KEDRENVO-952487 format. One line per 4 residues: their letters; for each residue x, y, z of C-alpha. Coordinates in pm, 1 decimal. Example, Ala and Ser with C-alpha at 12.3 -4.5 7.8 and 13.67 -1.06 7.14 Angstrom:
as	1230.0/-450.0/780.0 | 1367.0/-106.0/714.0
//
This chain:
matr	320.3/-2981.5/3412.3 | 199.2/-2730.5/3664.4 | 324.2/-2375.4/3667.6 | 431.3/-2240.7/3998.9
rpts	281.7/-1929.4/4145.8 | 510.7/-1627.7/4155.5 | 643.8/-1531.2/4494.0 | 620.0/-1174.9/4616.8
deqn	981.9/-1107.1/4513.3 | 914.7/-1219.8/4158.3 | 593.8/-1016.3/4146.5 | 775.5/-702.8/4267.8
asla	1048.1/-758.5/4009.8 | 791.0/-790.9/3731.9 | 624.3/-465.2/3842.7 | 962.3/-291.8/3833.5
nisr	1013.3/-404.5/3473.2 | 698.1/-233.2/3341.5 | 786.3/42.4/3098.6 | 727.5/401.8/3196.9
trra	468.5/445.2/2923.8 | 268.5/145.8/3038.6 | 301.5/257.3/3401.7 | 167.9/601.9/3306.3
qlva	-123.8/439.3/3124.5 | -205.3/226.7/3428.2 | -188.8/528.2/3659.3 | -414.7/726.4/3423.6
efeg	-667.3/441.8/3415.1 | -657.8/410.1/3792.8 | -702.8/785.3/3839.1 | -985.3/781.1/3586.2
dlgi	-1158.0/508.2/3785.2 | -1124.7/720.2/4098.8 | -1260.7/1027.9/3920.2 | -932.2/1217.1/3918.3
dyka	-883.0/1431.6/3610.3 | -511.0/1396.1/3539.8 | -527.6/1641.3/3248.5 | -668.9/1911.9/3473.2
rara	-403.1/1835.0/3733.7 | -127.7/1857.5/3469.9 | -274.8/2185.7/3345.7 | -277.8/2324.7/3700.9
vyea	87.8/2229.4/3748.3 | 174.4/2397.1/3416.7 | -13.7/2714.8/3513.0 | 162.4/2725.5/3852.0
krwk	503.7/2700.8/3685.6 | 403.6/2962.4/3428.2 | 287.2/3205.0/3697.6 | 613.9/3153.7/3888.4
vikt	813.0/3244.6/3576.0 | 597.3/3552.9/3518.4 | 645.5/3668.7/3879.1 | 1021.3/3617.6/3850.9
iivw	1036.1/3825.8/3532.4 | 831.8/4105.1/3694.5 | 1052.9/4117.3/4004.9 | 1376.5/4120.3/3803.1
tial	1240.3/4392.2/3573.4 | 1154.8/4615.8/3868.4 | 1494.3/4552.1/4028.1 | 1670.8/4636.2/3701.5
mffl	1468.2/4957.9/3669.6 | 1567.2/5069.4/4021.8 | 1930.9/4988.7/3948.1 | 1928.2/5187.9/3623.9
iacq	1758.9/5485.6/3792.5 | 2020.7/5481.5/4069.5 | 2303.9/5464.9/3815.3 | 2156.2/5754.8/3618.2
klwl	2114.3/5967.2/3932.4 | 2473.8/5897.5/4035.5 | 2595.7/5986.8/3686.0 | 2399.2/6315.5/3694.3
mgqa	2538.5/6394.7/4037.8 | 2888.2/6332.8/3904.4 | 2829.6/6560.5/3604.1 | 2705.4/6847.5/3823.1
vdqp	3020.4/6860.2/4035.9 | 3291.5/7093.3/3901.9 | 3550.2/6988.0/4155.0 | 3536.6/6662.4/4348.6
ftdl	3398.7/6681.5/4704.2 | 3290.0/7047.5/4678.0 | 2918.5/6965.7/4697.1 | 2851.4/6759.0/5009.0
npih	2472.4/6778.8/4990.6 | 2352.3/6474.6/4790.0 | 1988.9/6532.4/4895.8 | 1995.2/6858.1/4699.0
dlfg	2107.5/6671.7/4387.5 | 1864.1/6385.4/4430.8 | 1552.7/6596.3/4472.8 | 1667.6/6896.2/4269.6
sd	1546.5/7165.3/4509.6 | 1701.4/7506.0/4442.9
//
């Protein structure tokens, strides 16, 4: 008894049923045949994500420092005033010139 050849629909369905692990192995083999180093590409993606996290931490640290400095300056300005609204020269308090 002869076996029939799969139609394109059946072939597409069989490709869709390949497990992710097997699909990853096939892609790695294909990339290896083309000379693409998938480990180096994965490492580059990891380094890019890592650098993005580092930049985000740096920016938030600087922003937090500016916020804390501003809060401290406002607190010092508030401590130096004996009566509210008597000193209307905030530049004097910020730069401390006598």
